[in-house]
N, CA, C and O of each residue as an XYZ file, in Angstrom:
288
protein
N     -79.056     51.902     49.418
C     -78.182     53.063     49.449
C     -76.964     52.770     50.315
O     -75.859     53.205     49.991
N     -77.150     52.034     51.420
C     -76.006     51.737     52.285
C     -75.002     50.823     51.578
O     -73.803     50.894     51.848
N     -75.488     49.967     50.674
C     -74.562     49.131     49.904
C     -73.680     49.990     49.012
O     -72.488     49.718     48.870
N     -74.248     51.005     48.420
C     -73.490     51.909     47.570
C     -72.425     52.639     48.377
O     -71.290     52.784     47.924
N     -72.785     53.097     49.565
C     -71.816     53.771     50.433
C     -70.726     52.794     50.867
O     -69.552     53.157     50.923
N     -71.106     51.574     51.169
C     -70.123     50.549     51.576
C     -69.128     50.285     50.449
O     -67.931     50.156     50.707
N     -69.597     50.203     49.213
C     -68.704     49.979     48.073
C     -67.723     51.137     47.943
O     -66.533     50.919     47.721
N     -68.210     52.359     48.080
C     -67.333     53.523     47.971
C     -66.293     53.534     49.090
O     -65.119     53.807     48.840
N     -66.713     53.240     50.317
C     -65.763     53.282     51.432
C     -64.737     52.172     51.335
O     -63.579     52.383     51.697
N     -65.120     50.997     50.861
C     -64.166     49.891     50.726
C     -63.116     50.185     49.668
O     -61.966     49.765     49.802
N     -63.490     50.887     48.643
C     -62.550     51.186     47.568
C     -61.755     52.462     47.835
O     -60.830     52.775     47.084
N     -62.090     53.190     48.868
C     -61.351     54.402     49.187
C     -61.751     55.593     48.342
O     -60.971     56.533     48.189
N     -62.933     55.570     47.800
C     -63.396     56.655     46.939
C     -64.311     57.620     47.679
O     -65.361     58.011     47.168
N     -63.911     57.996     48.871
C     -64.746     58.913     49.656
C     -64.841     60.287     48.996
O     -65.873     60.951     49.089
N     -63.780     60.709     48.337
C     -63.815     62.002     47.650
C     -64.843     61.962     46.525
O     -65.566     62.933     46.299
N     -64.903     60.845     45.829
C     -65.887     60.722     44.761
C     -67.307     60.699     45.332
O     -68.223     61.278     44.747
N     -67.485     60.042     46.454
C     -68.803     60.022     47.099
C     -69.197     61.433     47.537
O     -70.342     61.845     47.348
N     -68.257     62.171     48.120
C     -68.539     63.538     48.543
C     -68.878     64.404     47.328
O     -69.797     65.222     47.384
N     -68.147     64.227     46.247
C     -68.409     64.988     45.029
C     -69.784     64.641     44.459
O     -70.518     65.525     44.018
N     -70.126     63.370     44.468
C     -71.442     62.948     43.992
C     -72.557     63.553     44.837
O     -73.549     64.045     44.298
N     -72.401     63.520     46.141
C     -73.418     64.096     47.024
C     -73.525     65.607     46.836
O     -74.626     66.158     46.844
N     -72.377     66.283     46.667
C     -72.398     67.724     46.426
C     -73.107     68.039     45.112
O     -73.921     68.960     45.050
N     -72.803     67.282     44.070
C     -73.424     67.523     42.768
C     -74.933     67.274     42.826
O     -75.713     68.018     42.234
N     -75.329     66.242     43.531
C     -76.761     65.958     43.662
C     -77.470     67.080     44.425
O     -78.566     67.493     44.045
N     -76.851     67.568     45.492
C     -77.457     68.652     46.271
C     -77.510     69.944     45.450
O     -78.501     70.672     45.500
N     -76.447     70.227     44.697
C     -76.435     71.435     43.871
C     -77.488     71.343     42.770
O     -78.157     72.332     42.469
N     -77.638     70.184     42.176
C     -78.651     70.014     41.132
C     -80.055     70.156     41.698
O     -80.924     70.761     41.070
N     -80.275     69.601     42.878
C     -81.591     69.729     43.512
C     -81.876     71.188     43.858
O     -83.000     71.660     43.690
N     -80.864     71.898     44.337
C     -81.046     73.316     44.650
C     -81.349     74.137     43.413
O     -82.204     75.022     43.446
N     -80.657     73.853     42.326
C     -80.918     74.561     41.074
C     -82.326     74.267     40.564
O     -83.029     75.176     40.124
N     -82.733     73.016     40.621
C     -84.077     72.645     40.180
C     -85.132     73.380     41.006
O     -86.110     73.891     40.460
N     -84.929     73.431     42.319
C     -85.866     74.123     43.196
C     -85.925     75.615     42.864
O     -87.008     76.196     42.793
N     -84.753     76.235     42.659
C     -84.710     77.666     42.345
C     -85.399     77.960     41.017
O     -86.147     78.932     40.912
N     -85.160     77.140     40.012
C     -85.807     77.350     38.714
C     -87.316     77.167     38.805
O     -88.076     77.906     38.180
N     -87.745     76.182     39.586
C     -89.185     75.970     39.769
C     -89.831     77.175     40.441
O     -90.919     77.596     40.047
N     -89.168     77.732     41.451
C     -89.707     78.903     42.144
C     -89.711     80.131     41.236
O     -90.644     80.933     41.282
N     -88.684     80.282     40.421
C     -88.652     81.413     39.491
C     -89.767     81.302     38.450
O     -90.370     82.309     38.079
N     -90.041     80.101     37.984
C     -91.128     79.913     37.022
C     -92.473     80.243     37.673
O     -93.331     80.864     37.045
N     -92.654     79.833     38.919
C     -93.903     80.134     39.623
C     -94.043     81.641     39.842
O     -95.134     82.191     39.689
N     -92.950     82.308     40.198
C     -92.995     83.762     40.394
C     -93.316     84.466     39.078
O     -94.051     85.454     39.062
N     -92.773     83.965     37.993
C     -93.053     84.557     36.686
C     -94.533     84.408     36.327
O     -95.143     85.336     35.794
N     -95.102     83.246     36.618
C     -96.539     83.047     36.350
C     -97.387     83.975     37.209
O     -98.366     84.546     36.728
N     -97.016     84.130     38.486
C     -97.784     85.025     39.360
C     -97.688     86.469     38.868
O     -98.685     87.191     38.888
N     -96.507     86.898     38.428
C     -96.350     88.252     37.914
C     -97.169     88.432     36.644
O     -97.783     89.481     36.451
N     -97.187     87.433     35.781
C     -97.985     87.513     34.559
C     -99.471     87.625     34.892
O    -100.194     88.394     34.258
N     -99.924     86.867     35.877
C    -101.317     86.970     36.310
C    -101.627     88.366     36.845
O    -102.695     88.916     36.576
N    -100.687     88.940     37.607
C    -100.865     90.281     38.149
C    -100.969     91.318     37.025
O    -101.845     92.182     37.049
N    -100.071     91.224     36.046
C    -100.093     92.176     34.932
C    -101.391     92.042     34.147
O    -101.961     93.045     33.716
N    -101.861     90.815     33.958
C    -103.124     90.602     33.249
C    -104.293     91.225     34.025
O    -105.158     91.871     33.434
N    -104.314     91.030     35.343
C    -105.383     91.608     36.160
C    -105.322     93.130     36.142
O    -106.358     93.794     36.100
N    -104.121     93.680     36.174
C    -103.967     95.125     36.124
C    -104.432     95.681     34.783
O    -105.070     96.732     34.730
N    -104.113     94.979     33.708
C    -104.555     95.406     32.383
C    -106.082     95.366     32.286
O    -106.686     96.261     31.695
N    -106.703     94.349     32.853
C    -108.162     94.246     32.867
C    -108.778     95.386     33.681
O    -109.777     95.977     33.271
N    -108.177     95.691     34.837
C    -108.650     96.793     35.662
C    -108.568     98.112     34.904
O    -109.515     98.898     34.917
N    -107.437     98.357     34.242
C    -107.263     99.608     33.493
C    -108.254     99.699     32.337
O    -108.775    100.779     32.057
N    -108.518     98.592     31.667
C    -109.482     98.598     30.565
C    -110.874     98.952     31.081
O    -111.587     99.739     30.458
N    -111.262     98.374     32.219
C    -112.580     98.688     32.788
C    -112.665    100.139     33.241
O    -113.685    100.798     33.036
N    -111.586    100.641     33.860
C    -111.577    102.029     34.328
C    -111.637    102.984     33.137
O    -112.328    104.001     33.202
N    -110.929    102.676     32.058
C    -110.949    103.517     30.864
C    -112.347    103.524     30.249
O    -112.840    104.569     29.825
N    -112.980    102.354     30.203
C    -114.331    102.265     29.645
C    -115.306    103.088     30.486
O    -116.177    103.764     29.939
N    -115.165    103.035     31.815
C    -116.049    103.813     32.693
C    -115.801    105.304     32.517
O    -116.751    106.086     32.474
N    -114.536    105.709     32.413
C    -114.204    107.119     32.227
C    -114.753    107.633     30.900
O    -115.291    108.738     30.834
N    -114.616    106.835     29.847
C    -115.129    107.238     28.532
C    -116.654    107.360     28.560
O    -117.220    108.267     27.951
N    -117.303    106.454     29.259
C    -118.761    106.498     29.345
C    -119.207    107.743     30.101
O    -120.190    108.378     29.720
N    -118.497    108.097     31.166
C    -118.839    109.298     31.942
C    -118.569    110.565     31.149
O    -119.312    111.538     31.273
N    -117.531    110.571     30.347
C    -117.188    111.747     29.542
C    -118.136    111.929     28.362
O    -118.315    113.059     27.908
N    -118.738    110.885     27.855
C    -119.568    110.964     26.640
C    -121.056    110.863     26.936
O    -121.785    110.245     26.159
N    -121.516    111.424     27.988
C    -122.949    111.467     28.179
C    -123.483    110.523     29.225
O    -124.614    110.049     29.121
N    -122.702    110.252     30.209
C    -123.195    109.419     31.299
C    -124.161    110.207     32.147
O    -124.769    111.160     31.659
N    -124.317    109.847     33.376
C    -125.217    110.554     34.283
C    -124.630    111.911     34.655
O    -123.686    112.000     35.440
N    -125.205    112.969     34.076
C    -124.780    114.335     34.428
C    -125.944    115.007     35.106
O    -127.096    114.811     34.720
N    -125.645    115.813     36.131
C    -126.716    116.530     36.845
C    -127.031    117.828     36.215
O    -127.906    118.550     36.692
């Protein structure tokens, strides 16, 4: 990596080196943000699935109680 920096500095292309480093950092930041958004989306999907399962069980219990469950 230091050889690459040496080549850039000898040729006077420091602006290009700065631009390359900025682009690499921006791309890494975008990749990280997209990865985190995908993980958040999966967690939300898991939550919605668990909530749907909970509601289905609660509805089944309510229907069972309404249609002749344990009545005193």
